[in-house]
PDB file with SEQRES, HELIX, SHEET and CRYST1 records, atoms N, CA, C and O in Angstrom:
SEQRES   1 A   89  MET VAL GLU SER TYR LEU GLU SER ALA GLU GLU ARG ALA          
SEQRES   2 A   89  SER SER SER GLU ALA LYS VAL ASN THR MET GLU GLU GLU          
SEQRES   3 A   89  LEU ARG VAL VAL THR ALA ASN PHE LYS SER LEU GLU VAL          
SEQRES   4 A   89  SER GLU GLU LYS VAL LYS LYS GLN THR VAL ILE GLN SER          
SEQRES   5 A   89  LEU ASN PHE ASN HIS ALA GLY PHE PHE LYS ALA CYS ARG          
SEQRES   6 A   89  ARG GLU GLU ALA LEU SER THR GLN ILE HIS GLU LEU THR          
SEQRES   7 A   89  THR LYS GLN ASN GLU VAL GLU SER SER PHE LYS                  
HELIX    1 AA1 VAL A    2  SER A   87  1                                  86    
CRYST1    1.000    1.000    1.000  90.00  90.00  90.00 P 1           1          
ATOM      1  N   MET A   1      48.801  40.900  14.865  1.00  0.00           N  
ATOM      2  CA  MET A   1      48.113  39.887  15.618  1.00  0.00           C  
ATOM      3  C   MET A   1      46.607  39.949  15.360  1.00  0.00           C  
ATOM      4  O   MET A   1      45.982  38.910  15.152  1.00  0.00           O  
ATOM      5  N   VAL A   2      46.030  41.112  15.368  1.00  0.00           N  
ATOM      6  CA  VAL A   2      44.605  41.279  15.107  1.00  0.00           C  
ATOM      7  C   VAL A   2      44.294  40.866  13.684  1.00  0.00           C  
ATOM      8  O   VAL A   2      43.274  40.234  13.411  1.00  0.00           O  
ATOM      9  N   GLU A   3      45.212  41.243  12.762  1.00  0.00           N  
ATOM     10  CA  GLU A   3      44.997  40.859  11.362  1.00  0.00           C  
ATOM     11  C   GLU A   3      45.045  39.341  11.209  1.00  0.00           C  
ATOM     12  O   GLU A   3      44.246  38.769  10.467  1.00  0.00           O  
ATOM     13  N   SER A   4      45.947  38.706  11.883  1.00  0.00           N  
ATOM     14  CA  SER A   4      46.079  37.249  11.850  1.00  0.00           C  
ATOM     15  C   SER A   4      44.807  36.600  12.394  1.00  0.00           C  
ATOM     16  O   SER A   4      44.281  35.648  11.817  1.00  0.00           O  
ATOM     17  N   TYR A   5      44.329  37.132  13.504  1.00  0.00           N  
ATOM     18  CA  TYR A   5      43.113  36.609  14.111  1.00  0.00           C  
ATOM     19  C   TYR A   5      41.932  36.818  13.165  1.00  0.00           C  
ATOM     20  O   TYR A   5      41.089  35.932  13.029  1.00  0.00           O  
ATOM     21  N   LEU A   6      41.862  37.971  12.515  1.00  0.00           N  
ATOM     22  CA  LEU A   6      40.800  38.302  11.571  1.00  0.00           C  
ATOM     23  C   LEU A   6      40.852  37.360  10.371  1.00  0.00           C  
ATOM     24  O   LEU A   6      39.818  36.853   9.934  1.00  0.00           O  
ATOM     25  N   GLU A   7      42.056  37.122   9.833  1.00  0.00           N  
ATOM     26  CA  GLU A   7      42.199  36.211   8.697  1.00  0.00           C  
ATOM     27  C   GLU A   7      41.768  34.803   9.077  1.00  0.00           C  
ATOM     28  O   GLU A   7      41.078  34.129   8.312  1.00  0.00           O  
ATOM     29  N   SER A   8      42.175  34.364  10.254  1.00  0.00           N  
ATOM     30  CA  SER A   8      41.801  33.035  10.742  1.00  0.00           C  
ATOM     31  C   SER A   8      40.282  32.929  10.898  1.00  0.00           C  
ATOM     32  O   SER A   8      39.683  31.917  10.536  1.00  0.00           O  
ATOM     33  N   ALA A   9      39.674  33.968  11.433  1.00  0.00           N  
ATOM     34  CA  ALA A   9      38.222  33.982  11.624  1.00  0.00           C  
ATOM     35  C   ALA A   9      37.511  33.958  10.271  1.00  0.00           C  
ATOM     36  O   ALA A   9      36.498  33.279  10.104  1.00  0.00           O  
ATOM     37  N   GLU A  10      38.058  34.715   9.297  1.00  0.00           N  
ATOM     38  CA  GLU A  10      37.467  34.729   7.960  1.00  0.00           C  
ATOM     39  C   GLU A  10      37.576  33.352   7.297  1.00  0.00           C  
ATOM     40  O   GLU A  10      36.647  32.913   6.618  1.00  0.00           O  
ATOM     41  N   GLU A  11      38.705  32.676   7.492  1.00  0.00           N  
ATOM     42  CA  GLU A  11      38.895  31.330   6.933  1.00  0.00           C  
ATOM     43  C   GLU A  11      37.907  30.346   7.562  1.00  0.00           C  
ATOM     44  O   GLU A  11      37.310  29.518   6.875  1.00  0.00           O  
ATOM     45  N   ARG A  12      37.750  30.457   8.887  1.00  0.00           N  
ATOM     46  CA  ARG A  12      36.795  29.577   9.571  1.00  0.00           C  
ATOM     47  C   ARG A  12      35.367  29.867   9.096  1.00  0.00           C  
ATOM     48  O   ARG A  12      34.575  28.947   8.888  1.00  0.00           O  
ATOM     49  N   ALA A  13      35.055  31.136   8.929  1.00  0.00           N  
ATOM     50  CA  ALA A  13      33.723  31.519   8.464  1.00  0.00           C  
ATOM     51  C   ALA A  13      33.490  30.988   7.045  1.00  0.00           C  
ATOM     52  O   ALA A  13      32.416  30.469   6.738  1.00  0.00           O  
ATOM     53  N   SER A  14      34.499  31.120   6.189  1.00  0.00           N  
ATOM     54  CA  SER A  14      34.398  30.633   4.817  1.00  0.00           C  
ATOM     55  C   SER A  14      34.229  29.118   4.795  1.00  0.00           C  
ATOM     56  O   SER A  14      33.409  28.585   4.048  1.00  0.00           O  
ATOM     57  N   SER A  15      35.016  28.431   5.622  1.00  0.00           N  
ATOM     58  CA  SER A  15      34.925  26.974   5.718  1.00  0.00           C  
ATOM     59  C   SER A  15      33.549  26.556   6.242  1.00  0.00           C  
ATOM     60  O   SER A  15      32.937  25.616   5.735  1.00  0.00           O  
ATOM     61  N   SER A  16      33.083  27.265   7.254  1.00  0.00           N  
ATOM     62  CA  SER A  16      31.770  26.967   7.817  1.00  0.00           C  
ATOM     63  C   SER A  16      30.675  27.225   6.796  1.00  0.00           C  
ATOM     64  O   SER A  16      29.713  26.462   6.710  1.00  0.00           O  
ATOM     65  N   GLU A  17      30.812  28.280   6.033  1.00  0.00           N  
ATOM     66  CA  GLU A  17      29.833  28.607   5.010  1.00  0.00           C  
ATOM     67  C   GLU A  17      29.787  27.510   3.946  1.00  0.00           C  
ATOM     68  O   GLU A  17      28.710  27.128   3.488  1.00  0.00           O  
ATOM     69  N   ALA A  18      30.961  27.006   3.554  1.00  0.00           N  
ATOM     70  CA  ALA A  18      31.024  25.912   2.585  1.00  0.00           C  
ATOM     71  C   ALA A  18      30.347  24.662   3.143  1.00  0.00           C  
ATOM     72  O   ALA A  18      29.632  23.966   2.422  1.00  0.00           O  
ATOM     73  N   LYS A  19      30.576  24.376   4.439  1.00  0.00           N  
ATOM     74  CA  LYS A  19      29.938  23.229   5.069  1.00  0.00           C  
ATOM     75  C   LYS A  19      28.415  23.400   5.100  1.00  0.00           C  
ATOM     76  O   LYS A  19      27.669  22.451   4.861  1.00  0.00           O  
ATOM     77  N   VAL A  20      27.970  24.623   5.397  1.00  0.00           N  
ATOM     78  CA  VAL A  20      26.527  24.896   5.422  1.00  0.00           C  
ATOM     79  C   VAL A  20      25.941  24.668   4.035  1.00  0.00           C  
ATOM     80  O   VAL A  20      24.878  24.061   3.906  1.00  0.00           O  
ATOM     81  N   ASN A  21      26.618  25.147   3.000  1.00  0.00           N  
ATOM     82  CA  ASN A  21      26.136  24.961   1.628  1.00  0.00           C  
ATOM     83  C   ASN A  21      26.056  23.473   1.274  1.00  0.00           C  
ATOM     84  O   ASN A  21      25.091  23.025   0.655  1.00  0.00           O  
ATOM     85  N   THR A  22      27.080  22.716   1.674  1.00  0.00           N  
ATOM     86  CA  THR A  22      27.091  21.275   1.427  1.00  0.00           C  
ATOM     87  C   THR A  22      25.942  20.597   2.158  1.00  0.00           C  
ATOM     88  O   THR A  22      25.253  19.746   1.594  1.00  0.00           O  
ATOM     89  N   MET A  23      25.737  20.977   3.417  1.00  0.00           N  
ATOM     90  CA  MET A  23      24.655  20.383   4.205  1.00  0.00           C  
ATOM     91  C   MET A  23      23.283  20.747   3.647  1.00  0.00           C  
ATOM     92  O   MET A  23      22.367  19.926   3.664  1.00  0.00           O  
ATOM     93  N   GLU A  24      23.140  21.971   3.155  1.00  0.00           N  
ATOM     94  CA  GLU A  24      21.872  22.388   2.560  1.00  0.00           C  
ATOM     95  C   GLU A  24      21.584  21.564   1.308  1.00  0.00           C  
ATOM     96  O   GLU A  24      20.444  21.162   1.072  1.00  0.00           O  
ATOM     97  N   GLU A  25      22.617  21.315   0.508  1.00  0.00           N  
ATOM     98  CA  GLU A  25      22.443  20.498  -0.694  1.00  0.00           C  
ATOM     99  C   GLU A  25      22.069  19.066  -0.312  1.00  0.00           C  
ATOM    100  O   GLU A  25      21.188  18.463  -0.926  1.00  0.00           O  
ATOM    101  N   GLU A  26      22.748  18.525   0.711  1.00  0.00           N  
ATOM    102  CA  GLU A  26      22.420  17.179   1.177  1.00  0.00           C  
ATOM    103  C   GLU A  26      20.985  17.122   1.691  1.00  0.00           C  
ATOM    104  O   GLU A  26      20.280  16.137   1.470  1.00  0.00           O  
ATOM    105  N   LEU A  27      20.558  18.169   2.369  1.00  0.00           N  
ATOM    106  CA  LEU A  27      19.189  18.236   2.868  1.00  0.00           C  
ATOM    107  C   LEU A  27      18.191  18.246   1.714  1.00  0.00           C  
ATOM    108  O   LEU A  27      17.148  17.597   1.795  1.00  0.00           O  
ATOM    109  N   ARG A  28      18.497  18.975   0.641  1.00  0.00           N  
ATOM    110  CA  ARG A  28      17.619  18.989  -0.531  1.00  0.00           C  
ATOM    111  C   ARG A  28      17.512  17.589  -1.143  1.00  0.00           C  
ATOM    112  O   ARG A  28      16.429  17.154  -1.535  1.00  0.00           O  
ATOM    113  N   VAL A  29      18.643  16.894  -1.218  1.00  0.00           N  
ATOM    114  CA  VAL A  29      18.642  15.538  -1.773  1.00  0.00           C  
ATOM    115  C   VAL A  29      17.825  14.597  -0.888  1.00  0.00           C  
ATOM    116  O   VAL A  29      17.018  13.813  -1.389  1.00  0.00           O  
ATOM    117  N   VAL A  30      18.035  14.675   0.420  1.00  0.00           N  
ATOM    118  CA  VAL A  30      17.297  13.820   1.353  1.00  0.00           C  
ATOM    119  C   VAL A  30      15.804  14.130   1.284  1.00  0.00           C  
ATOM    120  O   VAL A  30      14.980  13.216   1.318  1.00  0.00           O  
ATOM    121  N   THR A  31      15.456  15.393   1.190  1.00  0.00           N  
ATOM    122  CA  THR A  31      14.050  15.791   1.098  1.00  0.00           C  
ATOM    123  C   THR A  31      13.422  15.236  -0.176  1.00  0.00           C  
ATOM    124  O   THR A  31      12.302  14.724  -0.151  1.00  0.00           O  
ATOM    125  N   ALA A  32      14.147  15.341  -1.293  1.00  0.00           N  
ATOM    126  CA  ALA A  32      13.641  14.805  -2.558  1.00  0.00           C  
ATOM    127  C   ALA A  32      13.467  13.284  -2.469  1.00  0.00           C  
ATOM    128  O   ALA A  32      12.471  12.739  -2.944  1.00  0.00           O  
ATOM    129  N   ASN A  33      14.433  12.612  -1.862  1.00  0.00           N  
ATOM    130  CA  ASN A  33      14.332  11.155  -1.697  1.00  0.00           C  
ATOM    131  C   ASN A  33      13.144  10.786  -0.819  1.00  0.00           C  
ATOM    132  O   ASN A  33      12.421   9.832  -1.105  1.00  0.00           O  
ATOM    133  N   PHE A  34      12.951  11.541   0.240  1.00  0.00           N  
ATOM    134  CA  PHE A  34      11.840  11.295   1.149  1.00  0.00           C  
ATOM    135  C   PHE A  34      10.505  11.454   0.433  1.00  0.00           C  
ATOM    136  O   PHE A  34       9.607  10.628   0.594  1.00  0.00           O  
ATOM    137  N   LYS A  35      10.378  12.512  -0.354  1.00  0.00           N  
ATOM    138  CA  LYS A  35       9.140  12.733  -1.110  1.00  0.00           C  
ATOM    139  C   LYS A  35       8.912  11.590  -2.097  1.00  0.00           C  
ATOM    140  O   LYS A  35       7.785  11.127  -2.275  1.00  0.00           O  
ATOM    141  N   SER A  36       9.982  11.148  -2.729  1.00  0.00           N  
ATOM    142  CA  SER A  36       9.884  10.031  -3.671  1.00  0.00           C  
ATOM    143  C   SER A  36       9.418   8.765  -2.952  1.00  0.00           C  
ATOM    144  O   SER A  36       8.584   8.023  -3.471  1.00  0.00           O  
ATOM    145  N   LEU A  37       9.954   8.523  -1.767  1.00  0.00           N  
ATOM    146  CA  LEU A  37       9.532   7.362  -0.981  1.00  0.00           C  
ATOM    147  C   LEU A  37       8.065   7.468  -0.573  1.00  0.00           C  
ATOM    148  O   LEU A  37       7.344   6.470  -0.581  1.00  0.00           O  
ATOM    149  N   GLU A  38       7.626   8.659  -0.222  1.00  0.00           N  
ATOM    150  CA  GLU A  38       6.223   8.855   0.148  1.00  0.00           C  
ATOM    151  C   GLU A  38       5.308   8.532  -1.028  1.00  0.00           C  
ATOM    152  O   GLU A  38       4.274   7.885  -0.861  1.00  0.00           O  
ATOM    153  N   VAL A  39       5.697   8.992  -2.223  1.00  0.00           N  
ATOM    154  CA  VAL A  39       4.905   8.715  -3.424  1.00  0.00           C  
ATOM    155  C   VAL A  39       4.878   7.213  -3.693  1.00  0.00           C  
ATOM    156  O   VAL A  39       3.826   6.652  -4.000  1.00  0.00           O  
ATOM    157  N   SER A  40       6.029   6.571  -3.578  1.00  0.00           N  
ATOM    158  CA  SER A  40       6.100   5.123  -3.796  1.00  0.00           C  
ATOM    159  C   SER A  40       5.241   4.376  -2.785  1.00  0.00           C  
ATOM    160  O   SER A  40       4.544   3.424  -3.136  1.00  0.00           O  
ATOM    161  N   GLU A  41       5.291   4.807  -1.538  1.00  0.00           N  
ATOM    162  CA  GLU A  41       4.491   4.170  -0.494  1.00  0.00           C  
ATOM    163  C   GLU A  41       3.008   4.298  -0.815  1.00  0.00           C  
ATOM    164  O   GLU A  41       2.250   3.343  -0.645  1.00  0.00           O  
ATOM    165  N   GLU A  42       2.598   5.454  -1.269  1.00  0.00           N  
ATOM    166  CA  GLU A  42       1.196   5.682  -1.605  1.00  0.00           C  
ATOM    167  C   GLU A  42       0.773   4.781  -2.770  1.00  0.00           C  
ATOM    168  O   GLU A  42      -0.330   4.233  -2.768  1.00  0.00           O  
ATOM    169  N   LYS A  43       1.655   4.631  -3.763  1.00  0.00           N  
ATOM    170  CA  LYS A  43       1.350   3.741  -4.892  1.00  0.00           C  
ATOM    171  C   LYS A  43       1.198   2.303  -4.424  1.00  0.00           C  
ATOM    172  O   LYS A  43       0.289   1.597  -4.860  1.00  0.00           O  
ATOM    173  N   VAL A  44       2.089   1.868  -3.533  1.00  0.00           N  
ATOM    174  CA  VAL A  44       2.018   0.499  -3.006  1.00  0.00           C  
ATOM    175  C   VAL A  44       0.717   0.302  -2.237  1.00  0.00           C  
ATOM    176  O   VAL A  44       0.070  -0.737  -2.366  1.00  0.00           O  
ATOM    177  N   LYS A  45       0.331   1.291  -1.439  1.00  0.00           N  
ATOM    178  CA  LYS A  45      -0.921   1.192  -0.681  1.00  0.00           C  
ATOM    179  C   LYS A  45      -2.111   1.050  -1.635  1.00  0.00           C  
ATOM    180  O   LYS A  45      -2.995   0.221  -1.417  1.00  0.00           O  
ATOM    181  N   LYS A  46      -2.125   1.863  -2.691  1.00  0.00           N  
ATOM    182  CA  LYS A  46      -3.227   1.799  -3.656  1.00  0.00           C  
ATOM    183  C   LYS A  46      -3.258   0.443  -4.347  1.00  0.00           C  
ATOM    184  O   LYS A  46      -4.328  -0.141  -4.522  1.00  0.00           O  
ATOM    185  N   GLN A  47      -2.081  -0.065  -4.743  1.00  0.00           N  
ATOM    186  CA  GLN A  47      -2.022  -1.375  -5.393  1.00  0.00           C  
ATOM    187  C   GLN A  47      -2.502  -2.472  -4.459  1.00  0.00           C  
ATOM    188  O   GLN A  47      -3.190  -3.401  -4.884  1.00  0.00           O  
ATOM    189  N   THR A  48      -2.140  -2.366  -3.188  1.00  0.00           N  
ATOM    190  CA  THR A  48      -2.560  -3.364  -2.201  1.00  0.00           C  
ATOM    191  C   THR A  48      -4.080  -3.344  -2.044  1.00  0.00           C  
ATOM    192  O   THR A  48      -4.714  -4.396  -1.969  1.00  0.00           O  
ATOM    193  N   VAL A  49      -4.649  -2.166  -1.997  1.00  0.00           N  
ATOM    194  CA  VAL A  49      -6.106  -2.050  -1.871  1.00  0.00           C  
ATOM    195  C   VAL A  49      -6.779  -2.635  -3.109  1.00  0.00           C  
ATOM    196  O   VAL A  49      -7.765  -3.363  -2.999  1.00  0.00           O  
ATOM    197  N   ILE A  50      -6.245  -2.316  -4.286  1.00  0.00           N  
ATOM    198  CA  ILE A  50      -6.824  -2.827  -5.532  1.00  0.00           C  
ATOM    199  C   ILE A  50      -6.731  -4.352  -5.568  1.00  0.00           C  
ATOM    200  O   ILE A  50      -7.693  -5.022  -5.943  1.00  0.00           O  
ATOM    201  N   GLN A  51      -5.583  -4.901  -5.184  1.00  0.00           N  
ATOM    202  CA  GLN A  51      -5.429  -6.355  -5.159  1.00  0.00           C  
ATOM    203  C   GLN A  51      -6.404  -6.985  -4.175  1.00  0.00           C  
ATOM    204  O   GLN A  51      -6.993  -8.029  -4.457  1.00  0.00           O  
ATOM    205  N   SER A  52      -6.569  -6.358  -3.036  1.00  0.00           N  
ATOM    206  CA  SER A  52      -7.501  -6.856  -2.032  1.00  0.00           C  
ATOM    207  C   SER A  52      -8.927  -6.843  -2.564  1.00  0.00           C  
ATOM    208  O   SER A  52      -9.679  -7.798  -2.372  1.00  0.00           O  
ATOM    209  N   LEU A  53      -9.295  -5.754  -3.234  1.00  0.00           N  
ATOM    210  CA  LEU A  53     -10.637  -5.668  -3.807  1.00  0.00           C  
ATOM    211  C   LEU A  53     -10.840  -6.722  -4.887  1.00  0.00           C  
ATOM    212  O   LEU A  53     -11.900  -7.344  -4.956  1.00  0.00           O  
ATOM    213  N   ASN A  54      -9.835  -6.927  -5.726  1.00  0.00           N  
ATOM    214  CA  ASN A  54      -9.933  -7.953  -6.768  1.00  0.00           C  
ATOM    215  C   ASN A  54     -10.091  -9.329  -6.149  1.00  0.00           C  
ATOM    216  O   ASN A  54     -10.899 -10.133  -6.614  1.00  0.00           O  
ATOM    217  N   PHE A  55      -9.324  -9.604  -5.104  1.00  0.00           N  
ATOM    218  CA  PHE A  55      -9.413 -10.894  -4.428  1.00  0.00           C  
ATOM    219  C   PHE A  55     -10.799 -11.072  -3.824  1.00  0.00           C  
ATOM    220  O   PHE A  55     -11.416 -12.126  -3.978  1.00  0.00           O  
ATOM    221  N   ASN A  56     -11.290 -10.039  -3.135  1.00  0.00           N  
ATOM    222  CA  ASN A  56     -12.612 -10.108  -2.523  1.00  0.00           C  
ATOM    223  C   ASN A  56     -13.699 -10.251  -3.580  1.00  0.00           C  
ATOM    224  O   ASN A  56     -14.686 -10.959  -3.380  1.00  0.00           O  
ATOM    225  N   HIS A  57     -13.505  -9.572  -4.708  1.00  0.00           N  
ATOM    226  CA  HIS A  57     -14.454  -9.628  -5.817  1.00  0.00           C  
ATOM    227  C   HIS A  57     -14.536 -11.060  -6.343  1.00  0.00           C  
ATOM    228  O   HIS A  57     -15.631 -11.588  -6.539  1.00  0.00           O  
ATOM    229  N   ALA A  58     -13.395 -11.680  -6.570  1.00  0.00           N  
ATOM    230  CA  ALA A  58     -13.352 -13.060  -7.060  1.00  0.00           C  
ATOM    231  C   ALA A  58     -13.955 -14.010  -6.034  1.00  0.00           C  
ATOM    232  O   ALA A  58     -14.693 -14.928  -6.389  1.00  0.00           O  
ATOM    233  N   GLY A  59     -13.641 -13.788  -4.770  1.00  0.00           N  
ATOM    234  CA  GLY A  59     -14.193 -14.623  -3.708  1.00  0.00           C  
ATOM    235  C   GLY A  59     -15.702 -14.496  -3.616  1.00  0.00           C  
ATOM    236  O   GLY A  59     -16.400 -15.473  -3.344  1.00  0.00           O  
ATOM    237  N   PHE A  60     -16.202 -13.297  -3.842  1.00  0.00           N  
ATOM    238  CA  PHE A  60     -17.643 -13.059  -3.797  1.00  0.00           C  
ATOM    239  C   PHE A  60     -18.344 -13.861  -4.885  1.00  0.00           C  
ATOM    240  O   PHE A  60     -19.351 -14.521  -4.628  1.00  0.00           O  
ATOM    241  N   PHE A  61     -17.803 -13.802  -6.110  1.00  0.00           N  
ATOM    242  CA  PHE A  61     -18.435 -14.521  -7.207  1.00  0.00           C  
ATOM    243  C   PHE A  61     -18.322 -16.035  -7.024  1.00  0.00           C  
ATOM    244  O   PHE A  61     -19.228 -16.778  -7.401  1.00  0.00           O  
ATOM    245  N   LYS A  62     -17.229 -16.479  -6.457  1.00  0.00           N  
ATOM    246  CA  LYS A  62     -17.086 -17.906  -6.164  1.00  0.00           C  
ATOM    247  C   LYS A  62     -18.138 -18.334  -5.143  1.00  0.00           C  
ATOM    248  O   LYS A  62     -18.754 -19.390  -5.286  1.00  0.00           O  
ATOM    249  N   ALA A  63     -18.341 -17.515  -4.118  1.00  0.00           N  
ATOM    250  CA  ALA A  63     -19.349 -17.812  -3.100  1.00  0.00           C  
ATOM    251  C   ALA A  63     -20.752 -17.807  -3.709  1.00  0.00           C  
ATOM    252  O   ALA A  63     -21.588 -18.632  -3.343  1.00  0.00           O  
ATOM    253  N   CYS A  64     -21.012 -16.889  -4.629  1.00  0.00           N  
ATOM    254  CA  CYS A  64     -22.322 -16.835  -5.292  1.00  0.00           C  
ATOM    255  C   CYS A  64     -22.570 -18.106  -6.109  1.00  0.00           C  
ATOM    256  O   CYS A  64     -23.665 -18.668  -6.080  1.00  0.00           O  
ATOM    257  N   ARG A  65     -21.543 -18.552  -6.835  1.00  0.00           N  
ATOM    258  CA  ARG A  65     -21.689 -19.784  -7.619  1.00  0.00           C  
ATOM    259  C   ARG A  65     -21.929 -20.976  -6.699  1.00  0.00           C  
ATOM    260  O   ARG A  65     -22.753 -21.839  -7.001  1.00  0.00           O  
ATOM    261  N   ARG A  66     -21.226 -21.025  -5.598  1.00  0.00           N  
ATOM    262  CA  ARG A  66     -21.391 -22.107  -4.627  1.00  0.00           C  
ATOM    263  C   ARG A  66     -22.792 -22.068  -4.031  1.00  0.00           C  
ATOM    264  O   ARG A  66     -23.417 -23.110  -3.835  1.00  0.00           O  
ATOM    265  N   GLU A  67     -23.281 -20.867  -3.743  1.00  0.00           N  
ATOM    266  CA  GLU A  67     -24.635 -20.729  -3.197  1.00  0.00           C  
ATOM    267  C   GLU A  67     -25.667 -21.232  -4.204  1.00  0.00           C  
ATOM    268  O   GLU A  67     -26.620 -21.918  -3.832  1.00  0.00           O  
ATOM    269  N   GLU A  68     -25.477 -20.892  -5.468  1.00  0.00           N  
ATOM    270  CA  GLU A  68     -26.396 -21.368  -6.508  1.00  0.00           C  
ATOM    271  C   GLU A  68     -26.388 -22.885  -6.585  1.00  0.00           C  
ATOM    272  O   GLU A  68     -27.442 -23.515  -6.661  1.00  0.00           O  
ATOM    273  N   ALA A  69     -25.195 -23.470  -6.567  1.00  0.00           N  
ATOM    274  CA  ALA A  69     -25.082 -24.923  -6.640  1.00  0.00           C  
ATOM    275  C   ALA A  69     -25.764 -25.574  -5.444  1.00  0.00           C  
ATOM    276  O   ALA A  69     -26.469 -26.572  -5.598  1.00  0.00           O  
ATOM    277  N   LEU A  70     -25.560 -25.021  -4.267  1.00  0.00           N  
ATOM    278  CA  LEU A  70     -26.192 -25.582  -3.071  1.00  0.00           C  
ATOM    279  C   LEU A  70     -27.707 -25.401  -3.104  1.00  0.00           C  
ATOM    280  O   LEU A  70     -28.444 -26.290  -2.677  1.00  0.00           O  
ATOM    281  N   SER A  71     -28.173 -24.270  -3.602  1.00  0.00           N  
ATOM    282  CA  SER A  71     -29.619 -24.045  -3.720  1.00  0.00           C  
ATOM    283  C   SER A  71     -30.236 -25.068  -4.664  1.00  0.00           C  
ATOM    284  O   SER A  71     -31.305 -25.615  -4.393  1.00  0.00           O  
ATOM    285  N   THR A  72     -29.555 -25.316  -5.769  1.00  0.00           N  
ATOM    286  CA  THR A  72     -30.034 -26.314  -6.731  1.00  0.00           C  
ATOM    287  C   THR A  72     -30.066 -27.693  -6.088  1.00  0.00           C  
ATOM    288  O   THR A  72     -31.024 -28.448  -6.255  1.00  0.00           O  
ATOM    289  N   GLN A  73     -29.014 -28.010  -5.358  1.00  0.00           N  
ATOM    290  CA  GLN A  73     -28.941 -29.313  -4.688  1.00  0.00           C  
ATOM    291  C   GLN A  73     -30.054 -29.439  -3.644  1.00  0.00           C  
ATOM    292  O   GLN A  73     -30.676 -30.497  -3.540  1.00  0.00           O  
ATOM    293  N   ILE A  74     -30.311 -28.400  -2.881  1.00  0.00           N  
ATOM    294  CA  ILE A  74     -31.382 -28.415  -1.879  1.00  0.00           C  
ATOM    295  C   ILE A  74     -32.733 -28.617  -2.568  1.00  0.00           C  
ATOM    296  O   ILE A  74     -33.565 -29.395  -2.102  1.00  0.00           O  
ATOM    297  N   HIS A  75     -32.940 -27.913  -3.673  1.00  0.00           N  
ATOM    298  CA  HIS A  75     -34.197 -28.036  -4.415  1.00  0.00           C  
ATOM    299  C   HIS A  75     -34.375 -29.474  -4.916  1.00  0.00           C  
ATOM    300  O   HIS A  75     -35.458 -30.046  -4.794  1.00  0.00           O  
ATOM    301  N   GLU A  76     -33.315 -30.053  -5.476  1.00  0.00           N  
ATOM    302  CA  GLU A  76     -33.383 -31.428  -5.979  1.00  0.00           C  
ATOM    303  C   GLU A  76     -33.673 -32.418  -4.847  1.00  0.00           C  
ATOM    304  O   GLU A  76     -34.499 -33.317  -4.997  1.00  0.00           O  
ATOM    305  N   LEU A  77     -32.982 -32.242  -3.713  1.00  0.00           N  
ATOM    306  CA  LEU A  77     -33.205 -33.143  -2.585  1.00  0.00           C  
ATOM    307  C   LEU A  77     -34.610 -32.986  -2.007  1.00  0.00           C  
ATOM    308  O   LEU A  77     -35.231 -33.970  -1.604  1.00  0.00           O  
ATOM    309  N   THR A  78     -35.103 -31.769  -1.968  1.00  0.00           N  
ATOM    310  CA  THR A  78     -36.465 -31.529  -1.481  1.00  0.00           C  
ATOM    311  C   THR A  78     -37.478 -32.202  -2.395  1.00  0.00           C  
ATOM    312  O   THR A  78     -38.440 -32.814  -1.930  1.00  0.00           O  
ATOM    313  N   THR A  79     -37.254 -32.084  -3.703  1.00  0.00           N  
ATOM    314  CA  THR A  79     -38.138 -32.731  -4.672  1.00  0.00           C  
ATOM    315  C   THR A  79     -38.128 -34.246  -4.477  1.00  0.00           C  
ATOM    316  O   THR A  79     -39.184 -34.879  -4.462  1.00  0.00           O  
ATOM    317  N   LYS A  80     -36.942 -34.826  -4.327  1.00  0.00           N  
ATOM    318  CA  LYS A  80     -36.827 -36.274  -4.115  1.00  0.00           C  
ATOM    319  C   LYS A  80     -37.508 -36.677  -2.812  1.00  0.00           C  
ATOM    320  O   LYS A  80     -38.172 -37.712  -2.756  1.00  0.00           O  
ATOM    321  N   GLN A  81     -37.350 -35.873  -1.768  1.00  0.00           N  
ATOM    322  CA  GLN A  81     -37.988 -36.161  -0.488  1.00  0.00           C  
ATOM    323  C   GLN A  81     -39.509 -36.172  -0.653  1.00  0.00           C  
ATOM    324  O   GLN A  81     -40.197 -37.059  -0.147  1.00  0.00           O  
ATOM    325  N   ASN A  82     -40.012 -35.185  -1.360  1.00  0.00           N  
ATOM    326  CA  ASN A  82     -41.464 -35.112  -1.582  1.00  0.00           C  
ATOM    327  C   ASN A  82     -41.955 -36.328  -2.375  1.00  0.00           C  
ATOM    328  O   ASN A  82     -43.025 -36.868  -2.093  1.00  0.00           O  
ATOM    329  N   GLU A  83     -41.161 -36.757  -3.374  1.00  0.00           N  
ATOM    330  CA  GLU A  83     -41.531 -37.923  -4.173  1.00  0.00           C  
ATOM    331  C   GLU A  83     -41.578 -39.173  -3.303  1.00  0.00           C  
ATOM    332  O   GLU A  83     -42.498 -39.985  -3.402  1.00  0.00           O  
ATOM    333  N   VAL A  84     -40.553 -39.310  -2.439  1.00  0.00           N  
ATOM    334  CA  VAL A  84     -40.502 -40.479  -1.557  1.00  0.00           C  
ATOM    335  C   VAL A  84     -41.671 -40.451  -0.589  1.00  0.00           C  
ATOM    336  O   VAL A  84     -42.314 -41.476  -0.365  1.00  0.00           O  
ATOM    337  N   GLU A  85     -41.949 -39.309  -0.022  1.00  0.00           N  
ATOM    338  CA  GLU A  85     -43.075 -39.183   0.918  1.00  0.00           C  
ATOM    339  C   GLU A  85     -44.389 -39.478   0.217  1.00  0.00           C  
ATOM    340  O   GLU A  85     -45.281 -40.096   0.799  1.00  0.00           O  
ATOM    341  N   SER A  86     -44.516 -39.040  -1.028  1.00  0.00           N  
ATOM    342  CA  SER A  86     -45.745 -39.273  -1.787  1.00  0.00           C  
ATOM    343  C   SER A  86     -45.926 -40.761  -2.082  1.00  0.00           C  
ATOM    344  O   SER A  86     -47.046 -41.273  -2.070  1.00  0.00           O  
ATOM    345  N   SER A  87     -44.809 -41.452  -2.348  1.00  0.00           N  
ATOM    346  CA  SER A  87     -44.919 -42.879  -2.686  1.00  0.00           C  
ATOM    347  C   SER A  87     -45.328 -43.713  -1.479  1.00  0.00           C  
ATOM    348  O   SER A  87     -45.853 -44.812  -1.660  1.00  0.00           O  
ATOM    349  N   PHE A  88     -45.108 -43.233  -0.245  1.00  0.00           N  
ATOM    350  CA  PHE A  88     -45.496 -43.949   0.960  1.00  0.00           C  
ATOM    351  C   PHE A  88     -46.947 -43.697   1.350  1.00  0.00           C  
ATOM    352  O   PHE A  88     -47.468 -44.374   2.236  1.00  0.00           O  
ATOM    353  N   LYS A  89     -47.591 -42.766   0.728  1.00  0.00           N  
ATOM    354  CA  LYS A  89     -48.974 -42.426   1.088  1.00  0.00           C  
ATOM    355  C   LYS A  89     -49.961 -43.269   0.381  1.00  0.00           C  
ATOM    356  O   LYS A  89     -51.165 -43.107   0.577  1.00  0.00           O  
TER     357      LYS A  89                                                      
END                                                                             
């Protein structure tokens, strides 16, 4: 009876040990996947920042060109205003 109980306990221990080994392997796989996801997330964040900077960069230059055009237009209108005012004097 004791031997039977001992054999049963050894079988359960062996089975449990196999389950632990399987779970440890699954944990290693999940950990590796998690690390891979973290790296991918970081790459996406960097790409998003770069895209945002590129967009802002393009917007900045567009605004600068618009400012130049408006400055030129203001200068031309001011000149015309001065000419008109001069012709009335």
